[in-house]
N, C-alpha and C positions, 0 to 999 in steps of 0.2 A: 223429347230431343235428348240425346245422349250427352252426358257432362263433358265428353271428349270432343264433341262436335261444336265448334264455335259458330256464332251466327254470322252470315255473310256481310251484314250491314255493320257489325261491331268490329270485325277483323281489321279493316283499314284504319279505323280510329284507334284501336289498340297499337297498331303498327306505327302510326304518327305519333302517339304519346310516347312510345318507346324510343323512337328516334329523337324526340324532344328532350327526353330525360338524358339520354346518352349524349346529346350535344351540349347540355348544360353542364355535364361533368368533364367533357373533353377539354384538354388544355388548348389555349389559343396558340396558333402558329405564328410567330413573329419572325420577320425577316431580319437578318443581321444588318447592322448599320455600319458606316465607315469607322466610327470610333471603336466599336467592338472588334472589328477586323484588324484595325490598326494595333490595338493592344495585343491581339493575338499574334500579330507579326513581331511586336517587340519582344515577346516572350519566346517565340518559337523560330525566328529567323536564324537560319545557319550562319549567314554572313555576319549578322550582328553579334551573335554568340561567339563566333570566331574572333571578332574585334575585341570583345570583352575579355576573352582568354589572353589575347596578345597583350592587352592592357595590364592584366594581372601578372603576366610574365615579366613585363618591363618594370612593374612595381617591385616584384621580388628581385630583380636585378639591382635596384637601388640598395636593398639590404646587403646584397653580395658585396658591392662596392664600399658600403660603410664598414663592413667587417675588417677590411684592410687597414682601417684607422684605428681599430680597437686592439687591445692586447692579444698577442698570439701565445698561446700556452700549449706545450706539447710534453708528453711524457713517454719515456721508454722503460722497458723492464725486461729482464732475461733471467732464465734459471738454466743452469748447465751442469754437466758433469765432465770433470777433466780427468783424462787418463794419459800418462806418459811412460814409455818404457824405453830406457837407455842401456845400450851395450857397446862399450868402446875398449880398444886394446892398443897398445904401443906397437908401432910398425916394426917388424923384425921378429915377430912371433914369441917374444919373451914370455915366459911363463911365471915371471916374478909377480907376487901379488900387488907390487906397486905399478906394475906395467899394464894394467887393465882396470876398467872401472864399469860398474853397472849400477842402475838405478830404476826405481819404479815409483811413480806417484799416481795417486788415484783419490780424487776428492770431489766434492759438490760445491757449487758456487752460485751466487745470485748477484744481480746488479739492478740498480734503479737510478733513473736520470730524469730530471725536470728542467725544461727550458721555458723562460718567459721572455718575450720580446715586445717592446712598445716603441712604435715609430714616433720619434719626436719631430722630425721634419722630413717629409716625403712629398714633394710637390706633385709628383705624377699621381699618387693615390688620392691626394686632395682633389685635384682637377677631375680625376675619373669619377669621384663621388658626386662632385658638382655637376658633371655632365649627366650622371644617371638621374638626378633630379630633373634636369631639363628634359631628358628623354621621357620621363613619366608624364610631364606636362604635355609634351608633344604628342604622345600616344593618347592622352585624354582628349585632345583636340581631334585626333583621327576617329576616336570613338564617337565624338559629337558629329563629325562629318558623315560617318557611316549611318548614324541614327537619323540624321535630317534626310539623307538619301533614302533611307528605307521609308520614312513618312511620305516622301514624295512618290516613291515607286509604288506603295500600296495604294495611295490616292489615285495615282495615274491608272493602275490596273483596274481599280474599282469603277472609275468613271469610264474607262475603256469598255467595260461590260455594258454599262448603261448606253454609251454611245452606239456600240455595236447592236444592242437590242433595238434601239429606236430606228437605226438604219435597216435592220432586218424587217421590222415591222412595215416600214415604207416600201421596201422591196416586195413584201408579201401583198401589200395592197395594190402595188403597181402591177404585179403579175395577175391578180385576180381581175383588175379593171381591164387589162389588155385581153385577158382570156375571154372576158365578157364581149369585148369588141370582136374577137375572132369568132366566137360562136354566132354573133349577130351577122357578121359578114358572110359566114358559111350558109346561114339561113337565107339570107337575101340572095346569095349566088344560086341556091338550090331553086328559088322561085323565078330567077332570072332578073332580079332587080339591080345587081351589081355585076361587074366583071370579075374574072378570076384574079385579076391583078390586085384588087382589093383584099381578097382572101390571102394571097401571098404576102402582101404587105403587113397584114395583121399577124400572120404566122411568124414572119421574121421578127416583128416587134416583141411577139410573145416569147420567142425562143431567147431573145436578148434579155428580156425581163426575168426569165427563168434562170439564166446563167448569172445575172446580178443577184438574185435572191440566194442562189446556191453559195455564191462567193461570200455574201453577207452572213449566212448561217455558219460557214466555216470560220469567219473572223470572230464570231461570237463564241464558238467552241474553243478556239485558241486563246481568247481572252480569259476564259475560265481557268485554263491551266496556268497562266501567269499568276493569278491570284493565289491559287493553291500552292504554287512553288514559294511564294513569299511567306505565307503563313503556316504551311504544313497542315492546313485544315481544309475540309470541305464544308460547303455551305448549301443549303437547300434553295434559299432565295436571299436576295439583298434589297434594301430599301431604294426606291427610285427618287430621282431629283424632282423637287417641286417645280411646277410650271411657272410659279411667280418668283422664281430665284431672281434677285435683283442683279442686273448686269450693269455695273458702275465702274468707272475709272478707279485705278488703284489709289489708296490713301497712304501717305501724303501724295498729293497731285503733282508735286514737283519732281522731276527726274533726278536733279542734283541731290535732293534729300534722300532718295533711295541709294544713290552712290555712296554718300556720306554714311548712311546706315551700314552699307556692306563693308566699308572701310573700317568701321568700328565693331561690327558684329560677326562678320564672315569667318567661320572656323577654317576655311581653306586658306585665307590670307594669314590668319593667326598661325596655322600649322606651317606655313612657308617661313614665317618669322622665327617660329621655334626652331625650325631646321637650321636657320643662320646661327642662332644661339648655340645650338648643339655642335655646329661645325667650328665655331669660335673656341668652344671648349676642347675640341680635338687639336687645334693649333696650340693651346695652352699645355695640353698633355705632351705634345711632341717637344715643345721647347723646355719643358721640364726635365727632359732626358739630359740636358746639360748641367743640371743642378746636382749638388751633393745631396746624400741622405744621412740622416743621423737617427740611430736606434739606441734605446736603453735595453740592456739584457741582464738576465740573471740565470745562471746554470747551477744546478745542484745535482750531485752524484753520490750514490751509496753503493757499496759493494761488500760482500762478506762470502767467505768460504770455510769448509771445515778441514782445511789442510793441516796435516801433522806438524806439530811444533810451532804452530801460529795460533794466536788467539786474537779476538776482537775483530773490528771491521774498518773499512776505509770510507771516509766521508769528505767530500769536497764541496765548496760554495764559491762561485765567482759571480761578481756583480760589477758591471761596468757600462760604458758608452762606446758605441762603435759607429764610425763614420766611413762613408764610401764616397769617393769623388771620381766620376767617369772622366778620364783624360782623353782617350781616343777610342772611338767605336767604329772605325772603318768608314766613317762618313754617313752612317746610317741614321744617326740622329738628325743631322742637318738635312739629309734627303727627306726624313719624315716631316720636318717642319715645312719644307717646300711642298710637299704632296698635300698636306692638310691645309696649307695656305691656298692652293689652287681649288681645293674642295669647297673651302669657305667661299671663295670668289664665285663658284658655280651656284652654290646655294643662294648667294645674294642676287644673282641674275635670275634664279628660279623665283625668288620672292617678287622681284620686279615684274616678271612675266605673269605670275599668279594675280598681282594687283591689277595689271592691265587687262588680263582675261576677265576677272570679276567685273571691272568697270564696264567693259564692252558687253558682257552678258546681262548685266543689270540694265543698262541703257537699252539694249535690244529688246529685252522681255518687257521693260516698261512701255515701250513703243508699241510692242506686239499686243499687250493687253489693252491699251488704248485703242488700237486698231480693231481688236476683237469685240469691243463694246459696240462700235460702229457696224461691224460686220454682222453681229447678231441682230441688230435692228434692221439692217438691210436685208438679211435673209428672211426675217419675219415678214417684211413688206413683199419680198419676192413670192412668198406662198400666196399672199392675197392677190397679187398681180397675176401669178400664174393660173390661180383658180378663176379669175375673171377671164383670162385669155381663153381657158378651156371652155368656159361657158359661152363665149362669143364664137369660138370655133364650131362648137356643137350647133349652135343656132345657124351659123353659116352652112354647116353640112345639111341641116334639116331643109334649107331653101336651095341648096345646090351650088352655092358660091364656094364651098370648101369641100375637099375629098377626105377620105378616111385617113390618108397619110397625115394630113394636117391634124386630125383628131388624135391619132396616135402620138404625134410629135407633142402636142399640147399636153396630153396626159403624162408622158414621159417627163416633160419640163416641170409639171406640178410635183411629181414625186421626187425628182432631182432636188427641187427647192426644199421639200420637206426634209429630205436626207441631209442637205447642206445646212439647213437650220439646226438640226440635232447636232451636227459635227461642229457648227460654230459655237453653240452653247457650251459643249464640253470642252472645246479648245480653250474657251475663255477660262473656265474653271481651272484646267491644268496649268495654263500659262501663268495665272495668278499665283497658284501654289509654287510654281517653279521660280517665279520672281521672288518670292518670299524665301525659298531655299537659297537662291544665289546671294540674297541679302543677309542670310544667316539668322532669319527670324522665323523659320518654320518649326513649330513645336506642336505639342499636343493641344494647346489652347487654340491655335489656328484650326487644327483638324476638328476640335470640338465645335468651333463656330461654323465651319462648313457643314458639319453633321446636322446642324439645326435645320438645313434646308432639305433634309431627306424625309421622305414620308413612307410609312408602312403601307399606306393605301396605294402607293404607286410601285409596290414591290415587284421585283423582277425574279422570275423563277430561273434557277440555273439548270433547269431540265428542259431539253429540246424535245418537242413532239415529233412523232414519226412523220407527220406531213404538215410541216409549219405553213405551206403555201395555202392550205385549205382550212387553217384555223379561223375561228369566228371571233367577233367581239372587238375588232380594231376600229377605232373611230375614223381611220383614214379610208375605210371602205366606202364611207357615204360621201360620194363625189358627184351625186345627181343622177338624173334619169339618163337612160341610154339615148343617144342621138338617133333620131329617125331619118334614115336616108330619103332623099327626094323620090317621089313616085315618078315613074317614066310616063 
């Protein structure tokens, strides 16, 4: 046998060994989890980065206002050349030497001046500086609001993908099951066991199921785009939610405690309070327009030139205190006080509105999460009941007490229950996260705790197959044997 010809019995073995070796060195593909995606969003979110830049800008504004309280030093200097030509004569045209004069000056000169001013009392500048510090604190709260909103948005988008995927799987399985019913009805009609109306009913149900599957597939595709927009990243797959996720009432279990938590921790309420503080500073600034200002100053000047017949230089120094008292400004200062007083009143109402809104949101979300707990359990039981109803309907169809419409309705009811159960579970998760956001306690620790209930074994690929309705492997497809129509 030629050494270039391998034995037929050994070739598959070598091929299998090669595949095994290659697999042992191939890196494992892990799905992205919620924590990883959240950290990507914190680093790459355009909205959050914009908020950070705004905070940095506001912080720099504080240094601008501080500068008005510190010494102001300015210097001026000049170099010049002076040229003067003079020619004059006495009126009457006298040619006497004493009747006319002429002169010509031409020389270089230089000057230098330095001015130093220090505000001793300027209430407007002081209140503006105090306001700038409050604005920095207010913008820090806005940054916290934006960060918590991003944490919720990423989590919501993440679980929306998982929700859409489970709904799609239910719709795929529903389409398959009804397609199977349609094929059977067609077969039975061909041999004269059922009427054409059974075929038409099955066809209508199949068309409806197909439309629902297409809509579910579109929802899944759209949910991918939302996550990509928030993170600026693309992911091949993400981890799925554990089936054993505990669905429990929120802790603490008292609604009033959640409201108290929100009053103490909500950055939205704190931001509204900070806006009141900033508005109060605006009133102080406007009222300071009635007050005098007092500045200390020092002026130094030096000049020199090379003019003929002059030697030396000029040097002056002036040190003193300057006061300025506004007596009448056309009423603009008083108008500014009224204007800012009304603005302060508006921010106080805004604070009260935010306090009431947060209270209402926390109470509503607490109630919603408590209802979600019951809803999840009810939807789980609905699946059991729908499955039992489907089996009973099939049995009735076998003995002739039920028709194919009843079977189709029972199957659709089962898959609606499966879809509603998935929807209820993810609604519970997102509502609980939103409750924490409204209470002001949504942070990375909460995300990390939620992330513990994700499993790589349940990962969801972010790639849609060309024909998802015909994909295999869904546990939802196992719904029992086909019902056998009664014999004529």
